mmCIF file as Biopython writes it, N, C-alpha, C and O atoms, coordinates in Angstrom:
data_model
#
loop_
_atom_site.group_PDB
_atom_site.id
_atom_site.type_symbol
_atom_site.label_atom_id
_atom_site.label_alt_id
_atom_site.label_comp_id
_atom_site.label_asym_id
_atom_site.label_entity_id
_atom_site.label_seq_id
_atom_site.pdbx_PDB_ins_code
_atom_site.Cartn_x
_atom_site.Cartn_y
_atom_site.Cartn_z
_atom_site.occupancy
_atom_site.B_iso_or_equiv
_atom_site.auth_seq_id
_atom_site.auth_asym_id
_atom_site.pdbx_PDB_model_num
ATOM 1   N N  . MET A ? 1  ? -5.562  -15.940 43.178 1.0 0.0 1  A 1 
ATOM 2   C CA . MET A ? 1  ? -6.709  -15.674 42.460 1.0 0.0 1  A 1 
ATOM 3   C C  . MET A ? 1  ? -6.888  -16.570 41.271 1.0 0.0 1  A 1 
ATOM 4   O O  . MET A ? 1  ? -8.003  -16.940 40.904 1.0 0.0 1  A 1 
ATOM 5   N N  . VAL A ? 2  ? -5.712  -16.933 40.642 1.0 0.0 2  A 1 
ATOM 6   C CA . VAL A ? 2  ? -5.749  -17.751 39.514 1.0 0.0 2  A 1 
ATOM 7   C C  . VAL A ? 2  ? -6.149  -19.172 39.790 1.0 0.0 2  A 1 
ATOM 8   O O  . VAL A ? 2  ? -6.865  -19.807 39.015 1.0 0.0 2  A 1 
ATOM 9   N N  . GLU A ? 3  ? -5.643  -19.686 40.978 1.0 0.0 3  A 1 
ATOM 10  C CA . GLU A ? 3  ? -6.059  -21.021 41.447 1.0 0.0 3  A 1 
ATOM 11  C C  . GLU A ? 3  ? -7.572  -20.923 41.771 1.0 0.0 3  A 1 
ATOM 12  O O  . GLU A ? 3  ? -8.288  -21.864 41.426 1.0 0.0 3  A 1 
ATOM 13  N N  . LEU A ? 4  ? -8.058  -19.962 42.345 1.0 0.0 4  A 1 
ATOM 14  C CA . LEU A ? 4  ? -9.397  -19.830 42.640 1.0 0.0 4  A 1 
ATOM 15  C C  . LEU A ? 4  ? -10.261 -19.891 41.325 1.0 0.0 4  A 1 
ATOM 16  O O  . LEU A ? 4  ? -11.276 -20.585 41.272 1.0 0.0 4  A 1 
ATOM 17  N N  . ALA A ? 5  ? -9.820  -19.143 40.279 1.0 0.0 5  A 1 
ATOM 18  C CA . ALA A ? 5  ? -10.480 -19.133 39.024 1.0 0.0 5  A 1 
ATOM 19  C C  . ALA A ? 5  ? -10.578 -20.563 38.459 1.0 0.0 5  A 1 
ATOM 20  O O  . ALA A ? 5  ? -11.612 -20.954 37.919 1.0 0.0 5  A 1 
ATOM 21  N N  . TRP A ? 6  ? -9.526  -21.305 38.586 1.0 0.0 6  A 1 
ATOM 22  C CA . TRP A ? 6  ? -9.546  -22.748 38.013 1.0 0.0 6  A 1 
ATOM 23  C C  . TRP A ? 6  ? -10.440 -23.559 38.763 1.0 0.0 6  A 1 
ATOM 24  O O  . TRP A ? 6  ? -11.091 -24.436 38.195 1.0 0.0 6  A 1 
ATOM 25  N N  . LEU A ? 7  ? -10.545 -23.328 40.139 1.0 0.0 7  A 1 
ATOM 26  C CA . LEU A ? 7  ? -11.519 -24.044 40.881 1.0 0.0 7  A 1 
ATOM 27  C C  . LEU A ? 7  ? -12.956 -23.582 40.609 1.0 0.0 7  A 1 
ATOM 28  O O  . LEU A ? 7  ? -13.894 -24.379 40.639 1.0 0.0 7  A 1 
ATOM 29  N N  . TRP A ? 8  ? -13.098 -22.373 40.364 1.0 0.0 8  A 1 
ATOM 30  C CA . TRP A ? 8  ? -14.441 -21.766 39.973 1.0 0.0 8  A 1 
ATOM 31  C C  . TRP A ? 8  ? -14.950 -22.568 38.619 1.0 0.0 8  A 1 
ATOM 32  O O  . TRP A ? 8  ? -16.093 -23.013 38.518 1.0 0.0 8  A 1 
ATOM 33  N N  . LEU A ? 9  ? -14.048 -22.676 37.703 1.0 0.0 9  A 1 
ATOM 34  C CA . LEU A ? 9  ? -14.388 -23.347 36.438 1.0 0.0 9  A 1 
ATOM 35  C C  . LEU A ? 9  ? -14.898 -24.733 36.756 1.0 0.0 9  A 1 
ATOM 36  O O  . LEU A ? 9  ? -15.897 -25.192 36.201 1.0 0.0 9  A 1 
ATOM 37  N N  . ARG A ? 10 ? -14.241 -25.349 37.600 1.0 0.0 10 A 1 
ATOM 38  C CA . ARG A ? 10 ? -14.521 -26.747 37.845 1.0 0.0 10 A 1 
ATOM 39  C C  . ARG A ? 10 ? -15.787 -26.999 38.776 1.0 0.0 10 A 1 
ATOM 40  O O  . ARG A ? 10 ? -16.534 -27.963 38.608 1.0 0.0 10 A 1 
ATOM 41  N N  . LEU A ? 11 ? -15.934 -26.189 39.621 1.0 0.0 11 A 1 
ATOM 42  C CA . LEU A ? 11 ? -17.088 -26.289 40.677 1.0 0.0 11 A 1 
ATOM 43  C C  . LEU A ? 11 ? -18.323 -25.571 40.295 1.0 0.0 11 A 1 
ATOM 44  O O  . LEU A ? 11 ? -19.373 -25.895 40.850 1.0 0.0 11 A 1 
ATOM 45  N N  . GLN A ? 12 ? -18.314 -24.622 39.399 1.0 0.0 12 A 1 
ATOM 46  C CA . GLN A ? 12 ? -19.464 -23.719 38.960 1.0 0.0 12 A 1 
ATOM 47  C C  . GLN A ? 12 ? -19.569 -23.719 37.492 1.0 0.0 12 A 1 
ATOM 48  O O  . GLN A ? 12 ? -19.429 -22.667 36.869 1.0 0.0 12 A 1 
ATOM 49  N N  . PRO A ? 13 ? -19.825 -24.926 36.859 1.0 0.0 13 A 1 
ATOM 50  C CA . PRO A ? 13 ? -19.807 -25.163 35.448 1.0 0.0 13 A 1 
ATOM 51  C C  . PRO A ? 13 ? -20.974 -24.305 34.693 1.0 0.0 13 A 1 
ATOM 52  O O  . PRO A ? 13 ? -20.850 -24.045 33.496 1.0 0.0 13 A 1 
ATOM 53  N N  . LYS A ? 14 ? -22.022 -23.908 35.382 1.0 0.0 14 A 1 
ATOM 54  C CA . LYS A ? 14 ? -23.100 -23.359 34.775 1.0 0.0 14 A 1 
ATOM 55  C C  . LYS A ? 14 ? -23.185 -21.828 35.092 1.0 0.0 14 A 1 
ATOM 56  O O  . LYS A ? 14 ? -24.140 -21.169 34.682 1.0 0.0 14 A 1 
ATOM 57  N N  . SER A ? 15 ? -22.239 -21.305 35.781 1.0 0.0 15 A 1 
ATOM 58  C CA . SER A ? 15 ? -22.271 -19.813 36.147 1.0 0.0 15 A 1 
ATOM 59  C C  . SER A ? 15 ? -22.039 -19.086 34.856 1.0 0.0 15 A 1 
ATOM 60  O O  . SER A ? 15 ? -21.666 -19.632 33.818 1.0 0.0 15 A 1 
ATOM 61  N N  . ALA A ? 16 ? -22.311 -17.703 35.017 1.0 0.0 16 A 1 
ATOM 62  C CA . ALA A ? 16 ? -22.212 -16.774 33.809 1.0 0.0 16 A 1 
ATOM 63  C C  . ALA A ? 16 ? -20.729 -16.580 33.612 1.0 0.0 16 A 1 
ATOM 64  O O  . ALA A ? 16 ? -20.269 -16.446 32.477 1.0 0.0 16 A 1 
ATOM 65  N N  . LEU A ? 17 ? -19.963 -16.562 34.697 1.0 0.0 17 A 1 
ATOM 66  C CA . LEU A ? 17 ? -18.464 -16.314 34.433 1.0 0.0 17 A 1 
ATOM 67  C C  . LEU A ? 17 ? -17.802 -17.544 33.803 1.0 0.0 17 A 1 
ATOM 68  O O  . LEU A ? 17 ? -16.866 -17.362 33.024 1.0 0.0 17 A 1 
ATOM 69  N N  . THR A ? 18 ? -18.232 -18.808 34.090 1.0 0.0 18 A 1 
ATOM 70  C CA . THR A ? 18 ? -17.656 -19.963 33.487 1.0 0.0 18 A 1 
ATOM 71  C C  . THR A ? 18 ? -18.131 -19.974 31.952 1.0 0.0 18 A 1 
ATOM 72  O O  . THR A ? 18 ? -17.345 -20.202 31.033 1.0 0.0 18 A 1 
ATOM 73  N N  . LEU A ? 19 ? -19.372 -19.727 31.787 1.0 0.0 19 A 1 
ATOM 74  C CA . LEU A ? 19 ? -19.779 -19.631 30.286 1.0 0.0 19 A 1 
ATOM 75  C C  . LEU A ? 19 ? -19.083 -18.660 29.476 1.0 0.0 19 A 1 
ATOM 76  O O  . LEU A ? 19 ? -18.705 -18.898 28.329 1.0 0.0 19 A 1 
ATOM 77  N N  . TRP A ? 20 ? -18.891 -17.404 30.167 1.0 0.0 20 A 1 
ATOM 78  C CA . TRP A ? 20 ? -18.075 -16.330 29.562 1.0 0.0 20 A 1 
ATOM 79  C C  . TRP A ? 20 ? -16.660 -16.698 29.099 1.0 0.0 20 A 1 
ATOM 80  O O  . TRP A ? 20 ? -16.184 -16.314 28.031 1.0 0.0 20 A 1 
ATOM 81  N N  . PHE A ? 21 ? -15.994 -17.515 30.036 1.0 0.0 21 A 1 
ATOM 82  C CA . PHE A ? 21 ? -14.721 -18.035 29.896 1.0 0.0 21 A 1 
ATOM 83  C C  . PHE A ? 21 ? -14.541 -18.994 28.746 1.0 0.0 21 A 1 
ATOM 84  O O  . PHE A ? 21 ? -13.627 -18.919 27.925 1.0 0.0 21 A 1 
ATOM 85  N N  . LYS A ? 22 ? -15.586 -19.990 28.764 1.0 0.0 22 A 1 
ATOM 86  C CA . LYS A ? 22 ? -15.569 -21.047 27.762 1.0 0.0 22 A 1 
ATOM 87  C C  . LYS A ? 22 ? -15.925 -20.449 26.355 1.0 0.0 22 A 1 
ATOM 88  O O  . LYS A ? 22 ? -15.395 -20.910 25.344 1.0 0.0 22 A 1 
ATOM 89  N N  . GLU A ? 23 ? -16.769 -19.485 26.304 1.0 0.0 23 A 1 
ATOM 90  C CA . GLU A ? 23 ? -17.244 -18.852 24.935 1.0 0.0 23 A 1 
ATOM 91  C C  . GLU A ? 23 ? -15.914 -18.079 24.503 1.0 0.0 23 A 1 
ATOM 92  O O  . GLU A ? 23 ? -15.571 -18.167 23.324 1.0 0.0 23 A 1 
ATOM 93  N N  . ARG A ? 24 ? -15.159 -17.339 25.383 1.0 0.0 24 A 1 
ATOM 94  C CA . ARG A ? 24 ? -13.884 -16.661 24.854 1.0 0.0 24 A 1 
ATOM 95  C C  . ARG A ? 24 ? -12.893 -17.690 24.393 1.0 0.0 24 A 1 
ATOM 96  O O  . ARG A ? 24 ? -12.322 -17.543 23.312 1.0 0.0 24 A 1 
ATOM 97  N N  . ILE A ? 25 ? -12.670 -18.700 25.145 1.0 0.0 25 A 1 
ATOM 98  C CA . ILE A ? 25 ? -11.656 -19.727 24.680 1.0 0.0 25 A 1 
ATOM 99  C C  . ILE A ? 25 ? -12.072 -20.397 23.368 1.0 0.0 25 A 1 
ATOM 100 O O  . ILE A ? 25 ? -11.207 -20.649 22.529 1.0 0.0 25 A 1 
ATOM 101 N N  . ALA A ? 26 ? -13.332 -20.689 23.157 1.0 0.0 26 A 1 
ATOM 102 C CA . ALA A ? 26 ? -13.847 -21.342 21.994 1.0 0.0 26 A 1 
ATOM 103 C C  . ALA A ? 26 ? -13.662 -20.291 20.845 1.0 0.0 26 A 1 
ATOM 104 O O  . ALA A ? 26 ? -13.383 -20.700 19.718 1.0 0.0 26 A 1 
ATOM 105 N N  . ARG A ? 27 ? -13.793 -19.074 21.069 1.0 0.0 27 A 1 
ATOM 106 C CA . ARG A ? 27 ? -13.737 -18.088 19.874 1.0 0.0 27 A 1 
ATOM 107 C C  . ARG A ? 27 ? -12.306 -17.983 19.587 1.0 0.0 27 A 1 
ATOM 108 O O  . ARG A ? 27 ? -12.053 -17.692 18.418 1.0 0.0 27 A 1 
ATOM 109 N N  . ASN A ? 28 ? -11.261 -18.158 20.408 1.0 0.0 28 A 1 
ATOM 110 C CA . ASN A ? 28 ? -9.947  -18.141 19.954 1.0 0.0 28 A 1 
ATOM 111 C C  . ASN A ? 28 ? -9.351  -19.415 19.841 1.0 0.0 28 A 1 
ATOM 112 O O  . ASN A ? 28 ? -8.140  -19.542 20.024 1.0 0.0 28 A 1 
ATOM 113 N N  . ALA A ? 29 ? -10.111 -20.414 19.544 1.0 0.0 29 A 1 
ATOM 114 C CA . ALA A ? 29 ? -9.639  -21.772 19.243 1.0 0.0 29 A 1 
ATOM 115 C C  . ALA A ? 29 ? -8.642  -22.415 20.233 1.0 0.0 29 A 1 
ATOM 116 O O  . ALA A ? 29 ? -7.708  -23.141 19.895 1.0 0.0 29 A 1 
ATOM 117 N N  . GLY A ? 30 ? -8.968  -22.046 21.545 1.0 0.0 30 A 1 
ATOM 118 C CA . GLY A ? 30 ? -8.001  -22.650 22.523 1.0 0.0 30 A 1 
ATOM 119 C C  . GLY A ? 30 ? -6.866  -21.804 22.859 1.0 0.0 30 A 1 
ATOM 120 O O  . GLY A ? 30 ? -6.221  -22.042 23.879 1.0 0.0 30 A 1 
ATOM 121 N N  . ARG A ? 31 ? -6.563  -20.828 22.081 1.0 0.0 31 A 1 
ATOM 122 C CA . ARG A ? 31 ? -5.374  -20.021 22.312 1.0 0.0 31 A 1 
ATOM 123 C C  . ARG A ? 31 ? -5.660  -18.986 23.427 1.0 0.0 31 A 1 
ATOM 124 O O  . ARG A ? 31 ? -6.813  -18.738 23.779 1.0 0.0 31 A 1 
ATOM 125 N N  . LEU A ? 32 ? -4.606  -18.407 23.955 1.0 0.0 32 A 1 
ATOM 126 C CA . LEU A ? 32 ? -4.798  -17.301 24.947 1.0 0.0 32 A 1 
ATOM 127 C C  . LEU A ? 32 ? -5.440  -17.794 26.225 1.0 0.0 32 A 1 
ATOM 128 O O  . LEU A ? 32 ? -6.093  -17.006 26.908 1.0 0.0 32 A 1 
ATOM 129 N N  . LYS A ? 33 ? -5.284  -19.096 26.593 1.0 0.0 33 A 1 
ATOM 130 C CA . LYS A ? 33 ? -6.028  -19.578 27.762 1.0 0.0 33 A 1 
ATOM 131 C C  . LYS A ? 33 ? -5.307  -18.951 29.093 1.0 0.0 33 A 1 
ATOM 132 O O  . LYS A ? 33 ? -6.016  -18.709 30.070 1.0 0.0 33 A 1 
ATOM 133 N N  . THR A ? 34 ? -4.106  -18.726 29.129 1.0 0.0 34 A 1 
ATOM 134 C CA . THR A ? 34 ? -3.301  -18.131 30.221 1.0 0.0 34 A 1 
ATOM 135 C C  . THR A ? 34 ? -3.823  -16.752 30.531 1.0 0.0 34 A 1 
ATOM 136 O O  . THR A ? 34 ? -4.174  -16.480 31.679 1.0 0.0 34 A 1 
ATOM 137 N N  . PRO A ? 35 ? -3.897  -15.772 29.443 1.0 0.0 35 A 1 
ATOM 138 C CA . PRO A ? 35 ? -4.282  -14.433 29.769 1.0 0.0 35 A 1 
ATOM 139 C C  . PRO A ? 35 ? -5.921  -14.394 30.051 1.0 0.0 35 A 1 
ATOM 140 O O  . PRO A ? 35 ? -6.443  -13.502 30.719 1.0 0.0 35 A 1 
ATOM 141 N N  . MET A ? 36 ? -6.558  -15.349 29.524 1.0 0.0 36 A 1 
ATOM 142 C CA . MET A ? 36 ? -8.057  -15.508 29.839 1.0 0.0 36 A 1 
ATOM 143 C C  . MET A ? 36 ? -8.335  -15.855 31.242 1.0 0.0 36 A 1 
ATOM 144 O O  . MET A ? 36 ? -9.251  -15.293 31.843 1.0 0.0 36 A 1 
ATOM 145 N N  . ILE A ? 37 ? -7.577  -16.771 31.811 1.0 0.0 37 A 1 
ATOM 146 C CA . ILE A ? 37 ? -7.801  -17.291 33.131 1.0 0.0 37 A 1 
ATOM 147 C C  . ILE A ? 37 ? -7.474  -16.081 34.110 1.0 0.0 37 A 1 
ATOM 148 O O  . ILE A ? 37 ? -8.117  -15.955 35.152 1.0 0.0 37 A 1 
ATOM 149 N N  . VAL A ? 38 ? -6.546  -15.265 33.787 1.0 0.0 38 A 1 
ATOM 150 C CA . VAL A ? 38 ? -6.153  -14.037 34.666 1.0 0.0 38 A 1 
ATOM 151 C C  . VAL A ? 38 ? -7.382  -13.144 34.506 1.0 0.0 38 A 1 
ATOM 152 O O  . VAL A ? 38 ? -7.842  -12.580 35.499 1.0 0.0 38 A 1 
ATOM 153 N N  . ALA A ? 39 ? -7.938  -12.990 33.290 1.0 0.0 39 A 1 
ATOM 154 C CA . ALA A ? 39 ? -9.136  -12.096 33.173 1.0 0.0 39 A 1 
ATOM 155 C C  . ALA A ? 39 ? -10.209 -12.621 34.020 1.0 0.0 39 A 1 
ATOM 156 O O  . ALA A ? 39 ? -10.860 -11.849 34.724 1.0 0.0 39 A 1 
ATOM 157 N N  . LEU A ? 40 ? -10.458 -13.970 34.001 1.0 0.0 40 A 1 
ATOM 158 C CA . LEU A ? 40 ? -11.525 -14.593 34.755 1.0 0.0 40 A 1 
ATOM 159 C C  . LEU A ? 40 ? -11.223 -14.317 36.223 1.0 0.0 40 A 1 
ATOM 160 O O  . LEU A ? 40 ? -12.118 -13.928 36.974 1.0 0.0 40 A 1 
ATOM 161 N N  . ALA A ? 41 ? -9.972  -14.513 36.643 1.0 0.0 41 A 1 
ATOM 162 C CA . ALA A ? 41 ? -9.716  -14.275 38.098 1.0 0.0 41 A 1 
ATOM 163 C C  . ALA A ? 41 ? -10.081 -12.809 38.606 1.0 0.0 41 A 1 
ATOM 164 O O  . ALA A ? 41 ? -10.573 -12.553 39.705 1.0 0.0 41 A 1 
ATOM 165 N N  . ARG A ? 42 ? -9.738  -11.856 37.569 1.0 0.0 42 A 1 
ATOM 166 C CA . ARG A ? 42 ? -10.150 -10.451 37.982 1.0 0.0 42 A 1 
ATOM 167 C C  . ARG A ? 42 ? -11.642 -10.294 38.032 1.0 0.0 42 A 1 
ATOM 168 O O  . ARG A ? 42 ? -12.156 -9.714  38.989 1.0 0.0 42 A 1 
ATOM 169 N N  . LYS A ? 43 ? -12.411 -10.816 36.983 1.0 0.0 43 A 1 
ATOM 170 C CA . LYS A ? 43 ? -13.871 -10.828 37.052 1.0 0.0 43 A 1 
ATOM 171 C C  . LYS A ? 43 ? -14.400 -11.422 38.273 1.0 0.0 43 A 1 
ATOM 172 O O  . LYS A ? 43 ? -15.325 -10.887 38.886 1.0 0.0 43 A 1 
ATOM 173 N N  . LEU A ? 44 ? -13.834 -12.539 38.660 1.0 0.0 44 A 1 
ATOM 174 C CA . LEU A ? 44 ? -14.307 -13.269 39.812 1.0 0.0 44 A 1 
ATOM 175 C C  . LEU A ? 44 ? -14.070 -12.471 41.127 1.0 0.0 44 A 1 
ATOM 176 O O  . LEU A ? 44 ? -14.911 -12.468 42.027 1.0 0.0 44 A 1 
ATOM 177 N N  . LEU A ? 45 ? -12.945 -11.826 41.200 1.0 0.0 45 A 1 
ATOM 178 C CA . LEU A ? 45 ? -12.667 -10.931 42.388 1.0 0.0 45 A 1 
ATOM 179 C C  . LEU A ? 45 ? -13.620 -9.915  42.454 1.0 0.0 45 A 1 
ATOM 180 O O  . LEU A ? 45 ? -14.223 -9.755  43.516 1.0 0.0 45 A 1 
ATOM 181 N N  . VAL A ? 46 ? -13.872 -9.149  41.423 1.0 0.0 46 A 1 
ATOM 182 C CA . VAL A ? 46 ? -14.907 -8.012  41.315 1.0 0.0 46 A 1 
ATOM 183 C C  . VAL A ? 46 ? -16.288 -8.576  41.797 1.0 0.0 46 A 1 
ATOM 184 O O  . VAL A ? 46 ? -17.005 -7.962  42.586 1.0 0.0 46 A 1 
ATOM 185 N N  . SER A ? 47 ? -16.605 -9.806  41.252 1.0 0.0 47 A 1 
ATOM 186 C CA . SER A ? 47 ? -18.046 -10.401 41.666 1.0 0.0 47 A 1 
ATOM 187 C C  . SER A ? 47 ? -18.023 -10.728 43.037 1.0 0.0 47 A 1 
ATOM 188 O O  . SER A ? 47 ? -19.017 -10.495 43.725 1.0 0.0 47 A 1 
ATOM 189 N N  . LEU A ? 48 ? -16.961 -11.265 43.542 1.0 0.0 48 A 1 
ATOM 190 C CA . LEU A ? 48 ? -16.963 -11.642 45.077 1.0 0.0 48 A 1 
ATOM 191 C C  . LEU A ? 48 ? -16.954 -10.340 45.863 1.0 0.0 48 A 1 
ATOM 192 O O  . LEU A ? 48 ? -17.535 -10.300 46.947 1.0 0.0 48 A 1 
ATOM 193 N N  . LEU A ? 49 ? -16.390 -9.379  45.425 1.0 0.0 49 A 1 
ATOM 194 C CA . LEU A ? 49 ? -16.437 -8.130  46.297 1.0 0.0 49 A 1 
ATOM 195 C C  . LEU A ? 49 ? -17.844 -7.513  46.280 1.0 0.0 49 A 1 
ATOM 196 O O  . LEU A ? 49 ? -18.313 -7.031  47.311 1.0 0.0 49 A 1 
ATOM 197 N N  . LYS A ? 50 ? -18.506 -7.522  45.150 1.0 0.0 50 A 1 
ATOM 198 C CA . LYS A ? 50 ? -19.991 -7.095  45.142 1.0 0.0 50 A 1 
ATOM 199 C C  . LYS A ? 50 ? -20.772 -8.020  46.007 1.0 0.0 50 A 1 
ATOM 200 O O  . LYS A ? 50 ? -21.719 -7.575  46.654 1.0 0.0 50 A 1 
ATOM 201 N N  . TYR A ? 51 ? -20.410 -9.392  46.069 1.0 0.0 51 A 1 
ATOM 202 C CA . TYR A ? 51 ? -21.249 -10.173 46.869 1.0 0.0 51 A 1 
ATOM 203 C C  . TYR A ? 51 ? -21.052 -9.853  48.474 1.0 0.0 51 A 1 
ATOM 204 O O  . TYR A ? 51 ? -21.991 -9.816  49.268 1.0 0.0 51 A 1 
ATOM 205 N N  . VAL A ? 52 ? -19.802 -9.648  48.783 1.0 0.0 52 A 1 
ATOM 206 C CA . VAL A ? 52 ? -19.488 -9.364  50.101 1.0 0.0 52 A 1 
ATOM 207 C C  . VAL A ? 52 ? -19.949 -7.945  50.505 1.0 0.0 52 A 1 
ATOM 208 O O  . VAL A ? 52 ? -20.384 -7.771  51.644 1.0 0.0 52 A 1 
ATOM 209 N N  . ASN A ? 53 ? -19.879 -6.988  49.679 1.0 0.0 53 A 1 
ATOM 210 C CA . ASN A ? 53 ? -20.235 -5.603  50.044 1.0 0.0 53 A 1 
ATOM 211 C C  . ASN A ? 53 ? -21.725 -5.302  50.067 1.0 0.0 53 A 1 
ATOM 212 O O  . ASN A ? 53 ? -22.263 -4.587  50.913 1.0 0.0 53 A 1 
ATOM 213 N N  . SER A ? 54 ? -22.383 -5.951  48.995 1.0 0.0 54 A 1 
ATOM 214 C CA . SER A ? 54 ? -23.832 -5.568  48.810 1.0 0.0 54 A 1 
ATOM 215 C C  . SER A ? 54 ? -24.731 -6.812  48.707 1.0 0.0 54 A 1 
ATOM 216 O O  . SER A ? 54 ? -25.938 -6.600  48.598 1.0 0.0 54 A 1 
ATOM 217 N N  . GLY A ? 55 ? -24.301 -8.062  48.728 1.0 0.0 55 A 1 
ATOM 218 C CA . GLY A ? 55 ? -25.005 -9.239  48.612 1.0 0.0 55 A 1 
ATOM 219 C C  . GLY A ? 55 ? -25.511 -9.588  47.269 1.0 0.0 55 A 1 
ATOM 220 O O  . GLY A ? 55 ? -26.444 -10.382 47.152 1.0 0.0 55 A 1 
ATOM 221 N N  . VAL A ? 56 ? -24.912 -9.007  46.196 1.0 0.0 56 A 1 
ATOM 222 C CA . VAL A ? 56 ? -25.203 -9.427  44.891 1.0 0.0 56 A 1 
ATOM 223 C C  . VAL A ? 56 ? -24.638 -10.747 44.620 1.0 0.0 56 A 1 
ATOM 224 O O  . VAL A ? 56 ? -23.421 -10.910 44.707 1.0 0.0 56 A 1 
ATOM 225 N N  . VAL A ? 57 ? -25.496 -11.791 44.270 1.0 0.0 57 A 1 
ATOM 226 C CA . VAL A ? 57 ? -25.065 -13.173 44.028 1.0 0.0 57 A 1 
ATOM 227 C C  . VAL A ? 57 ? -24.561 -13.281 42.502 1.0 0.0 57 A 1 
ATOM 228 O O  . VAL A ? 57 ? -25.221 -12.763 41.601 1.0 0.0 57 A 1 
ATOM 229 N N  . ILE A ? 58 ? -23.497 -13.898 42.281 1.0 0.0 58 A 1 
ATOM 230 C CA . ILE A ? 58 ? -22.912 -14.180 40.952 1.0 0.0 58 A 1 
ATOM 231 C C  . ILE A ? 58 ? -23.991 -14.805 40.100 1.0 0.0 58 A 1 
ATOM 232 O O  . ILE A ? 58 ? -24.646 -15.715 40.609 1.0 0.0 58 A 1 
ATOM 233 N N  . ALA A ? 59 ? -24.235 -14.456 38.960 1.0 0.0 59 A 1 
ATOM 234 C CA . ALA A ? 59 ? -25.265 -14.954 37.964 1.0 0.0 59 A 1 
ATOM 235 C C  . ALA A ? 59 ? -24.858 -16.458 37.760 1.0 0.0 59 A 1 
ATOM 236 O O  . ALA A ? 59 ? -23.730 -16.810 37.415 1.0 0.0 59 A 1 
ATOM 237 N N  . GLY A ? 60 ? -25.879 -17.279 38.008 1.0 0.0 60 A 1 
ATOM 238 C CA . GLY A ? 60 ? -25.712 -18.797 37.644 1.0 0.0 60 A 1 
ATOM 239 C C  . GLY A ? 60 ? -25.035 -19.426 38.664 1.0 0.0 60 A 1 
ATOM 240 O O  . GLY A ? 60 ? -24.891 -20.640 38.515 1.0 0.0 60 A 1 
ATOM 241 N N  . ALA A ? 61 ? -24.518 -18.858 39.800 1.0 0.0 61 A 1 
ATOM 242 C CA . ALA A ? 61 ? -23.706 -19.591 40.706 1.0 0.0 61 A 1 
ATOM 243 C C  . ALA A ? 61 ? -24.701 -20.485 41.646 1.0 0.0 61 A 1 
ATOM 244 O O  . ALA A ? 61 ? -25.835 -20.119 41.953 1.0 0.0 61 A 1 
ATOM 245 N N  . ILE A ? 62 ? -24.146 -21.618 42.023 1.0 0.0 62 A 1 
ATOM 246 C CA . ILE A ? 62 ? -24.894 -22.414 42.867 1.0 0.0 62 A 1 
ATOM 247 C C  . ILE A ? 62 ? -24.515 -22.263 44.188 1.0 0.0 62 A 1 
ATOM 248 O O  . ILE A ? 62 ? -23.351 -22.568 44.447 1.0 0.0 62 A 1 
ATOM 249 N N  . MET A ? 63 ? -25.261 -21.841 45.137 1.0 0.0 63 A 1 
ATOM 250 C CA . MET A ? 63 ? -24.901 -21.519 46.555 1.0 0.0 63 A 1 
ATOM 251 C C  . MET A ? 63 ? -25.411 -22.480 47.452 1.0 0.0 63 A 1 
ATOM 252 O O  . MET A ? 63 ? -26.566 -22.885 47.322 1.0 0.0 63 A 1 
ATOM 253 N N  . LYS A ? 64 ? -24.647 -22.900 48.377 1.0 0.0 64 A 1 
ATOM 254 C CA . LYS A ? 64 ? -24.979 -23.893 49.387 1.0 0.0 64 A 1 
ATOM 255 C C  . LYS A ? 64 ? -25.466 -23.218 50.628 1.0 0.0 64 A 1 
ATOM 256 O O  . LYS A ? 64 ? -24.971 -22.129 50.920 1.0 0.0 64 A 1 
ATOM 257 N N  . THR A ? 65 ? -26.417 -23.769 51.414 1.0 0.0 65 A 1 
ATOM 258 C CA . THR A ? 65 ? -26.867 -23.138 52.657 1.0 0.0 65 A 1 
ATOM 259 C C  . THR A ? 65 ? -25.872 -23.551 53.680 1.0 0.0 65 A 1 
ATOM 260 O O  . THR A ? 65 ? -25.273 -24.621 53.576 1.0 0.0 65 A 1 
ATOM 261 N N  . ALA A ? 66 ? -25.689 -22.760 54.626 1.0 0.0 66 A 1 
ATOM 262 C CA . ALA A ? 66 ? -24.712 -23.015 55.691 1.0 0.0 66 A 1 
ATOM 263 C C  . ALA A ? 66 ? -25.208 -23.940 56.787 1.0 0.0 66 A 1 
ATOM 264 O O  . ALA A ? 66 ? -24.473 -24.225 57.733 1.0 0.0 66 A 1 
#
């Protein structure tokens, strides 16, 4: 999940989760990056479960058509 969180940051730069992560890191002057990526991984997992179970799209995520 942590690797997925790093990929999410790179591939979804305008999503709400990425903006949340960047704002938290900026507030802490770059410290606590490791615990924050774990928190992002948890939030991403919860958001992905919501998407799979009820179709709620993650805010700001860019979705490709199949």
